[in-house]
MMTF fields as JSON, N, C-alpha, C and O atoms, coordinates in Angstrom:
{
  "mmtfVersion": "1.0.0",
  "mmtfProducer": "UNKNOWN",
  "numBonds": 315,
  "numAtoms": 316,
  "numGroups": 79,
  "numChains": 1,
  "numModels": 1,
  "chainsPerModel": [1],
  "groupsPerChain": [79],
  "chainIdList": ["A"],
  "bondAtomList": [4, 2, 8, 6, 12, 10, 16, 14, 20, 18, 24, 22, 28, 26, 32, 30, 36, 34, 40, 38, 44, 42, 48, 46, 52, 50, 56, 54, 60, 58, 64, 62, 68, 66, 72, 70, 76, 74, 80, 78, 84, 82, 88, 86, 92, 90, 96, 94, 100, 98, 104, 102, 108, 106, 112, 110, 116, 114, 120, 118, 124, 122, 128, 126, 132, 130, 136, 134, 140, 138, 144, 142, 148, 146, 152, 150, 156, 154, 160, 158, 164, 162, 168, 166, 172, 170, 176, 174, 180, 178, 184, 182, 188, 186, 192, 190, 196, 194, 200, 198, 204, 202, 208, 206, 212, 210, 216, 214, 220, 218, 224, 222, 228, 226, 232, 230, 236, 234, 240, 238, 244, 242, 248, 246, 252, 250, 256, 254, 260, 258, 264, 262, 268, 266, 272, 270, 276, 274, 280, 278, 284, 282, 288, 286, 292, 290, 296, 294, 300, 298, 304, 302, 308, 306, 312, 310],
  "bondOrderList": [1, 1, 1, 1, 1, 1, 1, 1, 1, 1, 1, 1, 1, 1, 1, 1, 1, 1, 1, 1, 1, 1, 1, 1, 1, 1, 1, 1, 1, 1, 1, 1, 1, 1, 1, 1, 1, 1, 1, 1, 1, 1, 1, 1, 1, 1, 1, 1, 1, 1, 1, 1, 1, 1, 1, 1, 1, 1, 1, 1, 1, 1, 1, 1, 1, 1, 1, 1, 1, 1, 1, 1, 1, 1, 1, 1, 1, 1],
  "groupList": [{"groupName": "MET", "atomNameList": ["N", "CA", "C", "O"], "elementList": ["N", "C", "C", "O"], "formalChargeList": [0, 0, 0, 0], "bondAtomList": [1, 0, 2, 1, 3, 2], "bondOrderList": [1, 1, 2], "singleLetterCode": "M", "chemCompType": "L-PEPTIDE LINKING"}, {"groupName": "LYS", "atomNameList": ["N", "CA", "C", "O"], "elementList": ["N", "C", "C", "O"], "formalChargeList": [0, 0, 0, 0], "bondAtomList": [1, 0, 2, 1, 3, 2], "bondOrderList": [1, 1, 2], "singleLetterCode": "K", "chemCompType": "L-PEPTIDE LINKING"}, {"groupName": "SER", "atomNameList": ["N", "CA", "C", "O"], "elementList": ["N", "C", "C", "O"], "formalChargeList": [0, 0, 0, 0], "bondAtomList": [1, 0, 2, 1, 3, 2], "bondOrderList": [1, 1, 2], "singleLetterCode": "S", "chemCompType": "L-PEPTIDE LINKING"}, {"groupName": "ALA", "atomNameList": ["N", "CA", "C", "O"], "elementList": ["N", "C", "C", "O"], "formalChargeList": [0, 0, 0, 0], "bondAtomList": [1, 0, 2, 1, 3, 2], "bondOrderList": [1, 1, 2], "singleLetterCode": "A", "chemCompType": "L-PEPTIDE LINKING"}, {"groupName": "HIS", "atomNameList": ["N", "CA", "C", "O"], "elementList": ["N", "C", "C", "O"], "formalChargeList": [0, 0, 0, 0], "bondAtomList": [1, 0, 2, 1, 3, 2], "bondOrderList": [1, 1, 2], "singleLetterCode": "H", "chemCompType": "L-PEPTIDE LINKING"}, {"groupName": "THR", "atomNameList": ["N", "CA", "C", "O"], "elementList": ["N", "C", "C", "O"], "formalChargeList": [0, 0, 0, 0], "bondAtomList": [1, 0, 2, 1, 3, 2], "bondOrderList": [1, 1, 2], "singleLetterCode": "T", "chemCompType": "L-PEPTIDE LINKING"}, {"groupName": "TYR", "atomNameList": ["N", "CA", "C", "O"], "elementList": ["N", "C", "C", "O"], "formalChargeList": [0, 0, 0, 0], "bondAtomList": [1, 0, 2, 1, 3, 2], "bondOrderList": [1, 1, 2], "singleLetterCode": "Y", "chemCompType": "L-PEPTIDE LINKING"}, {"groupName": "PHE", "atomNameList": ["N", "CA", "C", "O"], "elementList": ["N", "C", "C", "O"], "formalChargeList": [0, 0, 0, 0], "bondAtomList": [1, 0, 2, 1, 3, 2], "bondOrderList": [1, 1, 2], "singleLetterCode": "F", "chemCompType": "L-PEPTIDE LINKING"}, {"groupName": "PRO", "atomNameList": ["N", "CA", "C", "O"], "elementList": ["N", "C", "C", "O"], "formalChargeList": [0, 0, 0, 0], "bondAtomList": [1, 0, 2, 1, 3, 2], "bondOrderList": [1, 1, 2], "singleLetterCode": "P", "chemCompType": "L-PEPTIDE LINKING"}, {"groupName": "ILE", "atomNameList": ["N", "CA", "C", "O"], "elementList": ["N", "C", "C", "O"], "formalChargeList": [0, 0, 0, 0], "bondAtomList": [1, 0, 2, 1, 3, 2], "bondOrderList": [1, 1, 2], "singleLetterCode": "I", "chemCompType": "L-PEPTIDE LINKING"}, {"groupName": "VAL", "atomNameList": ["N", "CA", "C", "O"], "elementList": ["N", "C", "C", "O"], "formalChargeList": [0, 0, 0, 0], "bondAtomList": [1, 0, 2, 1, 3, 2], "bondOrderList": [1, 1, 2], "singleLetterCode": "V", "chemCompType": "L-PEPTIDE LINKING"}, {"groupName": "GLU", "atomNameList": ["N", "CA", "C", "O"], "elementList": ["N", "C", "C", "O"], "formalChargeList": [0, 0, 0, 0], "bondAtomList": [1, 0, 2, 1, 3, 2], "bondOrderList": [1, 1, 2], "singleLetterCode": "E", "chemCompType": "L-PEPTIDE LINKING"}, {"groupName": "ASP", "atomNameList": ["N", "CA", "C", "O"], "elementList": ["N", "C", "C", "O"], "formalChargeList": [0, 0, 0, 0], "bondAtomList": [1, 0, 2, 1, 3, 2], "bondOrderList": [1, 1, 2], "singleLetterCode": "D", "chemCompType": "L-PEPTIDE LINKING"}, {"groupName": "ARG", "atomNameList": ["N", "CA", "C", "O"], "elementList": ["N", "C", "C", "O"], "formalChargeList": [0, 0, 0, 0], "bondAtomList": [1, 0, 2, 1, 3, 2], "bondOrderList": [1, 1, 2], "singleLetterCode": "R", "chemCompType": "L-PEPTIDE LINKING"}, {"groupName": "GLY", "atomNameList": ["N", "CA", "C", "O"], "elementList": ["N", "C", "C", "O"], "formalChargeList": [0, 0, 0, 0], "bondAtomList": [1, 0, 2, 1, 3, 2], "bondOrderList": [1, 1, 2], "singleLetterCode": "G", "chemCompType": "PEPTIDE LINKING"}, {"groupName": "CYS", "atomNameList": ["N", "CA", "C", "O"], "elementList": ["N", "C", "C", "O"], "formalChargeList": [0, 0, 0, 0], "bondAtomList": [1, 0, 2, 1, 3, 2], "bondOrderList": [1, 1, 2], "singleLetterCode": "C", "chemCompType": "L-PEPTIDE LINKING"}, {"groupName": "LEU", "atomNameList": ["N", "CA", "C", "O"], "elementList": ["N", "C", "C", "O"], "formalChargeList": [0, 0, 0, 0], "bondAtomList": [1, 0, 2, 1, 3, 2], "bondOrderList": [1, 1, 2], "singleLetterCode": "L", "chemCompType": "L-PEPTIDE LINKING"}, {"groupName": "GLN", "atomNameList": ["N", "CA", "C", "O"], "elementList": ["N", "C", "C", "O"], "formalChargeList": [0, 0, 0, 0], "bondAtomList": [1, 0, 2, 1, 3, 2], "bondOrderList": [1, 1, 2], "singleLetterCode": "Q", "chemCompType": "L-PEPTIDE LINKING"}, {"groupName": "ASN", "atomNameList": ["N", "CA", "C", "O"], "elementList": ["N", "C", "C", "O"], "formalChargeList": [0, 0, 0, 0], "bondAtomList": [1, 0, 2, 1, 3, 2], "bondOrderList": [1, 1, 2], "singleLetterCode": "N", "chemCompType": "L-PEPTIDE LINKING"}],
  "groupTypeList": [0, 1, 2, 3, 4, 5, 6, 4, 7, 8, 9, 10, 10, 11, 1, 12, 13, 2, 14, 6, 6, 3, 3, 15, 8, 3, 16, 17, 14, 15, 6, 2, 17, 14, 11, 5, 6, 11, 1, 10, 16, 11, 18, 9, 11, 12, 3, 9, 13, 16, 4, 10, 11, 12, 13, 9, 3, 11, 2, 11, 11, 9, 14, 11, 8, 13, 12, 9, 9, 16, 2, 2, 10, 11, 9, 2, 10, 3, 2],
  "groupIdList": [1, 2, 3, 4, 5, 6, 7, 8, 9, 10, 11, 12, 13, 14, 15, 16, 17, 18, 19, 20, 21, 22, 23, 24, 25, 26, 27, 28, 29, 30, 31, 32, 33, 34, 35, 36, 37, 38, 39, 40, 41, 42, 43, 44, 45, 46, 47, 48, 49, 50, 51, 52, 53, 54, 55, 56, 57, 58, 59, 60, 61, 62, 63, 64, 65, 66, 67, 68, 69, 70, 71, 72, 73, 74, 75, 76, 77, 78, 79],
  "secStructList": [7, 7, 7, 7, 7, 7, 7, 7, 7, 7, 7, 3, 3, 3, 3, 3, 6, 6, 3, 3, 3, 3, 3, 7, 6, 6, 1, 6, 6, 7, 3, 3, 3, 3, 1, 1, 2, 2, 2, 2, 2, 2, 2, 2, 2, 2, 2, 2, 2, 2, 2, 2, 2, 2, 2, 2, 2, 6, 6, 7, 7, 7, 7, 7, 7, 7, 7, 7, 7, 7, 7, 7, 7, 7, 7, 7, 7, 7, 7],
  "xCoordList": [-18.848, -18.538, -17.024, -16.309, -16.54, -15.107, -14.652, -15.362, -13.459, -12.906, -12.177, -11.673, -12.135, -11.464, -10.061, -9.833, -9.137, -7.764, -7.46, -7.756, -6.878, -6.528, -5.058, -4.193, -4.784, -3.42, -3.127, -4.033, -1.874, -1.431, -0.334, 0.726, -0.59, 0.372, 0.773, -0.094, 2.064, 2.484, 2.197, 2.273, 1.869, 1.637, 2.475, 2.918, 2.676, 3.365, 2.379, 1.804, 2.188, 1.266, 2.067, 2.852, 1.851, 2.512, 1.45, 0.426, 1.705, 0.812, 1.416, 2.617, 0.569, 1.018, -0.019, -0.941, 0.124, -0.756, -2.226, -3.114, -2.476, -3.859, -4.483, -5.621, -3.78, -4.342, -3.29, -2.185, -3.641, -2.753, -2.587, -3.477, -1.44, -1.083, -0.628, 0.155, -1.102, -0.703, -0.262, -0.815, 0.733, 1.234, 1.471, 1.752, 1.354, 1.651, 2.869, 2.724, 4.062, 5.287, 5.335, 6.012, 4.637, 4.648, 3.858, 4.036, 2.988, 2.162, 2.447, 1.851, 3.349, 3.792, 2.607, 1.746, 2.572, 1.514, 0.251, -0.741, 0.266, -0.92, -0.798, -0.017, -1.57, -1.512, -2.874, -3.735, -3.066, -4.322, -4.092, -2.985, -5.139, -5.053, -6.373, -7.379, -6.364, -7.578, -7.376, -6.247, -8.468, -8.382, -8.037, -7.454, -8.394, -8.09, -7.318, -7.286, -6.7, -5.963, -6.912, -6.575, -8.087, -9.058, -9.49, -9.634, -9.697, -10.139, -9.049, -9.347, -7.787, -6.721, -6.567, -6.267, -6.769, -6.709, -7.829, -7.604, -9.018, -10.149, -9.858, -10.107, -9.333, -9.056, -7.944, -8.046, -6.878, -5.785, -6.226, -5.784, -7.086, -7.624, -8.394, -8.235, -9.23, -9.974, -9.025, -9.216, -8.003, -7.047, -6.297, -6.104, -5.875, -5.158, -6.079, -5.674, -7.31, -8.264, -8.475, -8.433, -8.699, -8.907, -7.661, -7.76, -6.501, -5.233, -5.056, -4.709, -5.294, -5.139, -6.191, -5.871, -7.437, -8.489, -8.139, -8.356, -7.598, -7.19, -6.077, -6.108, -5.103, -4.007, -4.522, -4.096, -5.432, -6.006, -6.775, -6.643, -7.578, -8.36, -7.467, -7.851, -6.278, -5.333, -4.356, -3.398, -4.6, -3.726, -2.285, -1.347, -2.117, -0.788, -0.442, -1.325, 0.84, 1.313, 1.106, 1.341, 0.669, 0.496, 1.825, 2.163, 2.566, 3.853, 3.687, 2.592, 4.769, 4.775, 5.018, 5.893, 4.252, 4.518, 5.928, 6.427, 6.554, 7.915, 7.875, 6.937, 8.922, 9.081, 9.495, 10.24, 9.015, 9.337, 10.263, 9.978, 11.357, 12.29, 12.3, 12.669, 11.897, 11.928, 13.184, 13.53, 13.846, 15.076, 15.157, 14.263, 16.207, 16.412, 17.885, 18.749, 18.146, 19.519, 19.699, 18.745, 20.916, 21.228, 22.096, 23.085, 21.725, 22.516, 22.85, 22.133, 23.93, 24.315, 24.362, 24.879, 23.826, 23.868, 24.405, 24.171, 25.12, 25.655, 24.498, 23.572, 24.558, 23.486, 24.022, 23.262],
  "yCoordList": [13.449, 13.11, 13.046, 13.95, 11.992, 11.827, 12.713, 12.889, 13.264, 14.065, 13.146, 12.088, 13.564, 12.778, 13.316, 14.525, 12.419, 12.79, 12.195, 11.029, 12.992, 12.526, 12.149, 12.933, 10.949, 10.459, 10.353, 10.142, 10.499, 10.311, 9.246, 9.447, 8.122, 7.032, 6.746, 6.604, 6.659, 6.239, 4.749, 3.969, 4.379, 2.971, 2.598, 3.457, 1.304, 0.765, -0.163, -1.055, 0.052, -0.779, -1.492, -0.876, -2.805, -3.612, -4.327, -4.762, -4.439, -5.185, -6.562, -6.692, -7.589, -8.932, -9.562, -8.882, -10.839, -11.509, -11.513, -11.462, -11.573, -11.707, -10.396, -10.396, -9.295, -8.018, -7.123, -6.989, -6.516, -5.564, -5.933, -6.515, -5.583, -5.831, -4.499, -3.793, -4.14, -2.884, -3.144, -3.999, -2.398, -2.505, -1.107, -0.168, -0.991, 0.254, -0.013, -0.535, 0.335, 0.023, 0.608, 0.056, 1.699, 2.32, 1.51, 1.689, 0.62, -0.201, -1.667, -2.251, -2.242, -3.611, -4.564, -4.577, -5.353, -6.337, -5.789, -6.508, -4.535, -3.913, -3.948, -3.2, -4.815, -4.981, -5.433, -5.835, -5.366, -5.791, -6.106, -5.948, -6.546, -6.834, -6.475, -6.263, -6.409, -6.115, -6.446, -6.468, -6.703, -7.053, -5.848, -6.001, -4.642, -3.419, -2.462, -2.627, -1.466, -0.454, 0.287, 0.525, 0.645, 1.356, 0.5, 1.006, -0.795, -1.692, -1.886, -1.926, -2.008, -2.188, -0.925, -1.017, 0.253, 1.491, 1.526, 1.898, 1.143, 1.078, 0.08, 0.365, -1.081, -2.125, -1.734, -2.015, -1.09, -0.718, 0.412, 0.468, 1.311, 2.347, 1.707, 2.108, 0.712, 0.005, -0.7, -0.645, -1.363, -2.089, -1.127, -1.421, 0.016, 1.003, 1.551, 1.66, 1.894, 2.422, 1.428, 1.81, 0.161, -0.86, -1.036, -1.178, -1.026, -1.177, -0.038, -0.278, 1.194, 2.363, 2.336, 2.61, 2.011, 1.924, 0.89, 1.131, -0.262, -1.292, -0.787, -1.025, -0.098, 0.44, 1.464, 1.473, 2.321, 3.317, 2.616, 2.987, 1.607, 0.867, 0.188, 0.053, -0.24, -0.906, 0.08, -0.329, 1.377, 2.447, 2.286, 2.604, 1.793, 1.643, 2.887, 3.576, 3.164, 4.317, 4.096, 3.004, 5.133, 5.052, 5.316, 4.643, 6.275, 6.599, 7.491, 7.633, 8.077, 8.95, 8.124, 7.259, 8.388, 7.695, 7.996, 9.112, 6.984, 7.135, 7.526, 7.202, 8.235, 8.5, 7.199, 6.401, 7.0, 5.8, 6.201, 7.141, 5.489, 5.716, 4.459, 3.381, 4.602, 3.472, 3.569, 4.637, 2.467, 2.416, 1.048, 0.219, 0.814, -0.506, -0.862, 0.008, -2.139, -2.627, -3.581, -4.209, -3.679, -4.61, -5.714, -5.444, -6.953, -8.085, -8.987, -9.011, -9.717, -10.72, -12.068, -12.188, -13.072, -14.43, -15.354, -15.149, -16.363, -17.343, -18.151, -18.518, -18.424, -19.22, -20.512, -21.311],
  "zCoordList": [18.757, 17.38, 17.207, 17.64, 16.583, 16.361, 15.211, 14.221, 15.361, 14.271, 13.292, 13.668, 12.057, 11.022, 10.81, 10.855, 10.581, 10.251, 8.881, 8.622, 8.022, 6.684, 6.636, 7.023, 6.162, 5.992, 4.499, 3.693, 4.145, 2.76, 2.768, 3.359, 2.115, 2.071, 0.629, -0.234, 0.359, -0.978, -1.152, -0.202, -2.372, -2.69, -3.907, -4.671, -4.063, -5.232, -5.932, -5.308, -7.229, -8.008, -9.092, -9.813, -9.19, -10.217, -11.045, -10.52, -12.326, -13.213, -13.452, -13.689, -13.387, -13.744, -14.671, -15.122, -14.954, -15.925, -15.514, -16.365, -14.215, -13.756, -13.297, -12.83, -13.416, -12.993, -12.378, -12.902, -11.266, -10.606, -9.137, -8.518, -8.605, -7.213, -6.635, -7.269, -5.446, -4.809, -3.377, -2.685, -2.95, -1.585, -1.035, -1.779, 0.274, 0.974, 1.854, 2.96, 1.385, 2.129, 3.542, 4.41, 3.784, 5.11, 6.131, 7.336, 5.658, 6.543, 6.237, 5.332, 6.987, 6.734, 6.655, 7.535, 5.603, 5.419, 4.786, 4.67, 4.378, 3.786, 2.266, 1.677, 1.648, 0.2, -0.311, 0.472, -1.611, -2.214, -3.686, -4.2, -4.35, -5.773, -6.43, -5.753, -7.751, -8.501, -9.964, -10.455, -10.657, -12.079, -12.94, -14.013, -12.479, -13.225, -12.32, -11.101, -12.935, -12.17, -11.222, -10.063, -11.715, -10.887, -9.697, -8.584, -9.935, -8.863, -7.822, -6.628, -8.243, -7.261, -6.412, -5.222, -7.01, -6.224, -5.187, -4.036, -5.592, -4.665, -3.537, -2.365, -3.905, -2.917, -1.951, -0.756, -2.442, -1.543, -0.618, 0.53, -1.09, -0.205, 0.945, 2.098, 0.635, 1.68, 2.641, 3.856, 2.101, 2.943, 3.863, 5.042, 3.332, 4.145, 5.23, 6.388, 4.867, 5.845, 6.987, 8.156, 6.657, 7.689, 8.55, 9.769, 7.921, 8.636, 9.641, 10.798, 9.203, 10.08, 11.187, 12.344, 10.852, 11.869, 12.933, 14.12, 12.521, 13.481, 14.392, 15.599, 13.825, 14.638, 15.643, 16.798, 15.207, 16.118, 17.23, 18.396, 16.887, 17.879, 18.91, 20.071, 18.491, 19.39, 20.028, 20.684, 19.836, 20.36, 19.892, 20.623, 18.679, 18.094, 17.289, 16.78, 17.182, 16.436, 14.939, 14.422, 14.262, 12.81, 12.119, 11.145, 12.606, 11.999, 10.786, 10.24, 10.384, 9.215, 7.957, 7.94, 6.91, 5.648, 5.156, 5.296, 4.583, 4.065, 2.599, 1.87, 2.186, 0.759, 0.082, 0.651, -1.109, -1.871, -3.014, -3.756, -3.145, -4.243, -5.101, -4.635, -6.341, -7.264, -8.102, -8.607, -8.243, -9.008, -9.661, -9.49, -10.395, -10.982, -10.871, -10.758, -10.904, -10.872, -12.041, -12.499, -12.512, -13.591, -13.014, -12.332, -13.287, -12.81, -13.985, -14.985, -13.86, -14.851, -14.162, -13.051, -14.813, -14.276, -15.355, -16.546, -14.921, -15.869, -16.439, -15.717, -17.735, -18.341, -18.898, -19.447]
}
């Protein structure tokens, strides 16, 4: 029987006109979308699980999740 390992990955969720978009910055290319916040969380969990399972199957390193720092910048553009 295989043992289970629990990973904790930070995600970024953005709301747009058509719903929600989520990405896992620690896993390049791992993102999902959903019509509701709850659905995007469900979808990104599935995407992360599949991504990690694929890496394990290919004997690739999972790596440590990175801390995410959200900030903002102010820019001025000529109009």
